[in-house]
matplotlib code that plots the C-alpha trace (Angstrom):
import matplotlib.pyplot as plt

x = [119.9, 122.0, 125.3, 128.0, 128.9, 132.4, 131.4, 131.1, 127.3, 127.5, 130.2, 128.0, 125.1, 127.2, 128.7, 125.5, 123.9, 126.6, 126.6, 123.0, 122.8, 125.3, 123.4, 120.3, 121.7, 121.8, 118.5, 115.8, 118.6, 119.9, 122.5, 124.3, 124.1, 126.4, 125.9, 128.1, 127.7, 124.3, 122.0, 119.8, 122.9, 123.3, 125.7, 126.1, 128.7, 126.4, 127.2, 130.9, 130.8, 128.4, 130.8, 133.9, 132.0, 131.1, 134.6, 135.9, 133.5, 134.7, 138.4, 138.2, 137.6, 138.9, 141.6, 143.1, 140.4, 139.0, 136.1, 133.8, 132.0, 129.9, 131.8, 135.2, 138.3, 136.7, 137.0, 134.4, 134.6, 134.2, 137.2, 136.7, 138.6, 139.0, 136.9, 135.6, 133.0, 130.4, 129.1, 126.4, 126.4, 123.0, 121.0, 118.3, 120.2, 117.5, 114.9, 117.4, 117.8, 114.0, 113.1, 111.5, 112.3, 113.1, 116.7, 119.2, 122.8, 123.7, 126.7, 127.4, 130.2, 131.4, 133.7, 135.0, 132.4, 129.4, 127.6, 127.8, 126.2, 124.2, 122.5, 120.1, 119.3, 116.7, 116.9, 114.3, 111.8, 113.3, 113.8, 116.8, 117.0, 119.8, 120.9, 123.5, 124.4, 121.2, 118.2, 117.0, 115.5, 113.5, 114.4, 115.7, 112.5, 113.0, 111.3, 110.3, 109.2, 105.6, 103.4, 101.6, 101.6, 99.4, 101.2, 97.8, 97.7, 101.4, 102.9, 106.2, 108.8, 111.3, 114.6, 116.8, 116.4, 117.1, 119.3, 117.7, 119.0, 117.3, 113.8, 112.2, 113.4, 112.0, 108.7, 108.7, 109.6, 106.7, 104.3, 105.4, 104.5, 101.1, 100.1, 101.1, 100.6, 98.2, 100.3, 103.8, 105.8, 108.9, 110.7, 113.8, 116.1, 117.1, 118.2, 115.0, 112.9, 115.0, 114.5, 110.8, 110.8, 112.7, 110.1, 107.2, 105.8, 106.4, 106.4, 109.3, 111.2, 113.4, 115.8, 117.7, 120.5, 123.8, 123.5, 126.1, 127.1, 126.5, 123.0, 122.2, 124.5, 123.1, 119.5, 120.2, 121.5, 118.5, 116.1, 118.0, 118.1, 114.3, 113.7, 113.5, 114.7, 117.5, 118.7, 120.0, 117.9, 118.2, 117.2, 120.9, 122.0, 122.9, 126.3, 127.5, 128.6, 125.6, 123.5, 120.1, 118.6, 115.3, 114.1, 111.0, 109.3, 109.9, 106.3, 106.1, 109.6, 109.0, 106.5, 109.2, 111.7, 109.1, 108.5, 112.4, 112.3, 109.6, 112.1, 114.7, 112.1, 111.9, 112.7]
y = [-48.2, -47.8, -48.9, -46.3, -45.2, -46.5, -50.0, -53.0, -52.7, -48.9, -49.2, -51.9, -49.5, -46.6, -48.8, -50.2, -46.9, -45.4, -48.3, -48.2, -44.5, -44.7, -47.6, -45.6, -43.0, -45.5, -47.0, -46.6, -45.2, -46.8, -49.1, -51.6, -55.3, -58.1, -61.9, -63.9, -67.7, -67.9, -65.7, -65.1, -64.1, -60.5, -57.7, -54.0, -51.2, -50.1, -53.4, -52.7, -49.2, -49.7, -52.6, -50.2, -47.6, -50.1, -51.2, -47.8, -47.1, -50.2, -49.7, -46.3, -47.7, -51.3, -51.4, -54.5, -56.8, -59.5, -58.5, -61.2, -59.9, -60.9, -58.8, -58.6, -59.9, -59.8, -63.1, -65.7, -67.8, -66.4, -66.8, -69.3, -67.1, -63.4, -60.4, -60.0, -58.3, -59.7, -57.5, -57.7, -54.4, -54.9, -58.0, -58.3, -57.2, -58.5, -56.4, -53.4, -53.6, -54.3, -51.2, -53.1, -51.4, -54.6, -54.6, -53.5, -53.3, -55.8, -55.7, -58.0, -57.9, -61.2, -62.5, -66.0, -66.6, -65.5, -62.1, -59.3, -56.6, -56.1, -53.7, -54.3, -51.1, -50.8, -47.4, -47.4, -48.3, -45.9, -48.9, -49.7, -52.8, -53.0, -55.4, -54.9, -57.1, -56.3, -56.1, -55.7, -52.4, -51.0, -47.4, -47.1, -48.6, -52.2, -55.0, -58.5, -61.7, -62.3, -64.4, -66.7, -70.2, -72.1, -73.0, -72.7, -69.0, -68.3, -66.6, -67.9, -67.6, -69.8, -67.9, -68.6, -69.1, -72.6, -72.9, -73.4, -77.0, -77.7, -76.5, -79.8, -78.9, -75.2, -76.8, -79.1, -76.0, -74.1, -77.2, -77.6, -73.8, -73.7, -76.9, -76.2, -72.3, -69.5, -68.1, -67.5, -64.6, -64.4, -61.0, -61.6, -60.6, -62.9, -60.2, -58.2, -61.2, -62.1, -58.5, -58.8, -62.0, -60.3, -57.5, -59.9, -59.1, -62.7, -65.9, -67.9, -69.1, -71.9, -73.4, -76.8, -75.1, -73.9, -70.1, -67.6, -65.6, -62.4, -63.5, -64.7, -63.6, -60.0, -61.2, -64.2, -61.8, -59.6, -62.6, -63.9, -60.5, -60.1, -63.2, -65.7, -69.2, -69.8, -73.5, -75.6, -78.1, -80.7, -78.4, -77.7, -74.1, -72.4, -71.1, -69.4, -72.7, -74.8, -76.9, -75.4, -72.4, -72.3, -69.3, -68.4, -66.8, -70.0, -71.0, -72.6, -73.8, -77.4, -77.2, -75.5, -78.1, -80.6, -78.7, -78.6, -82.4, -82.5, -80.7, -83.4, -86.0, -84.8, -87.5]
z = [57.9, 61.1, 59.7, 59.5, 55.9, 56.2, 57.9, 55.5, 55.3, 54.9, 51.9, 50.3, 50.3, 49.0, 46.3, 45.1, 45.0, 43.0, 40.6, 40.1, 39.5, 36.8, 35.3, 35.3, 33.2, 30.3, 30.8, 28.0, 25.8, 22.6, 24.2, 22.2, 23.6, 23.3, 24.3, 26.6, 27.1, 25.1, 22.9, 25.9, 28.2, 27.4, 28.6, 27.9, 28.5, 31.3, 33.2, 32.8, 33.8, 36.8, 37.9, 37.6, 39.6, 42.4, 42.7, 42.9, 46.0, 47.5, 47.0, 48.5, 51.9, 51.6, 49.1, 48.0, 49.2, 46.8, 44.7, 43.0, 40.2, 37.2, 34.6, 33.1, 35.2, 38.6, 40.6, 39.9, 43.4, 46.8, 49.1, 52.0, 54.3, 55.0, 53.8, 50.2, 48.3, 45.7, 42.9, 40.3, 38.5, 36.7, 37.9, 35.3, 32.3, 29.9, 31.7, 31.3, 27.6, 27.1, 29.1, 32.0, 35.4, 37.4, 37.6, 40.1, 41.4, 44.2, 46.5, 49.3, 51.8, 53.2, 55.9, 55.7, 53.0, 55.2, 54.3, 56.8, 54.8, 51.6, 49.3, 46.4, 44.6, 42.1, 40.9, 38.1, 40.9, 43.4, 46.0, 48.1, 50.0, 52.5, 55.4, 58.1, 61.0, 62.8, 60.3, 56.8, 55.5, 52.5, 52.0, 55.4, 57.1, 58.9, 57.0, 57.7, 55.7, 55.4, 57.8, 55.2, 56.6, 54.2, 51.0, 49.1, 50.0, 49.1, 46.1, 45.0, 42.5, 40.3, 41.3, 38.4, 34.7, 33.4, 30.4, 27.1, 27.1, 30.4, 30.0, 31.2, 34.8, 34.1, 33.1, 36.1, 38.4, 37.1, 37.4, 41.0, 41.7, 40.0, 41.5, 45.2, 45.5, 44.9, 42.2, 40.9, 39.9, 37.8, 37.4, 35.6, 38.3, 41.1, 43.3, 43.0, 43.7, 46.9, 48.1, 47.6, 49.6, 52.4, 52.4, 52.7, 49.1, 48.1, 50.4, 49.0, 45.9, 44.8, 42.4, 42.2, 40.4, 41.8, 41.7, 40.9, 44.2, 42.4, 41.8, 45.3, 48.3, 48.8, 48.6, 50.9, 53.5, 53.1, 53.8, 56.8, 58.5, 57.8, 59.5, 56.8, 56.0, 53.5, 52.6, 49.9, 48.2, 50.9, 53.8, 55.1, 55.7, 52.4, 51.4, 48.3, 46.8, 47.7, 45.4, 45.0, 46.8, 48.7, 50.5, 52.5, 55.3, 57.2, 57.4, 53.9, 53.7, 53.9, 51.2, 49.0, 49.7, 48.6, 45.4, 44.8, 44.9, 42.4, 40.0, 40.7, 39.8, 36.2, 33.6]

ax = plt.figure().add_subplot(projection="3d")
ax.plot(x, y, z, "-o")
ax.set_aspect("equal")
plt.show()
């Protein structure tokens, strides 16, 4: 990554790395879990500690700037103007508590609601995805989205988990994917999935849901800087408050928009 360590992209990387390294100390240990909005929405002390560490690094360079975060009393909405930071200390907490290595710390720097730097650090996999104002990188090497152009050869992902009372749409999303594409993957971490799309390991992903900014903004910046396409469910440019999130290498994007409409047609 070419960004200076004190620039916004550089601080995003340092903060995500620090949070991820702290969380890794608790991975595969006997750590207690709690539930939040539902029985499948879990949180641990490692989430809280990692978020505090991320915030500490950000505030060392950019004190008093708004921080949007998943845990505790951090802001929950992204300001429309000025600089801000978006933090997910452990994206993929269910994987984390079940000893699955696909989880990470995500940090995005935004200006006027638009990302200008991002990092998704997956410490148990020893992978660090970053993006500045110029490009996207995996472990410091520039990456780009895939070149797959035929949907029937593409591997895609449902990006988010539909709530337990909305499983008809989850089933519809899965049906759309298995009937249109070569295969699907679901990793249990939206930011890890978006990072894999940026790196060309997957060809696209979609949801008709409004995504939380801490689950999406960093990965969206990675995909854009890697040459991919990111829209809402209608095909318009995606923002942190958009309805639906459709991401791809560009070549299979129209197909993914059609698949999203297939979820909407669920009765």
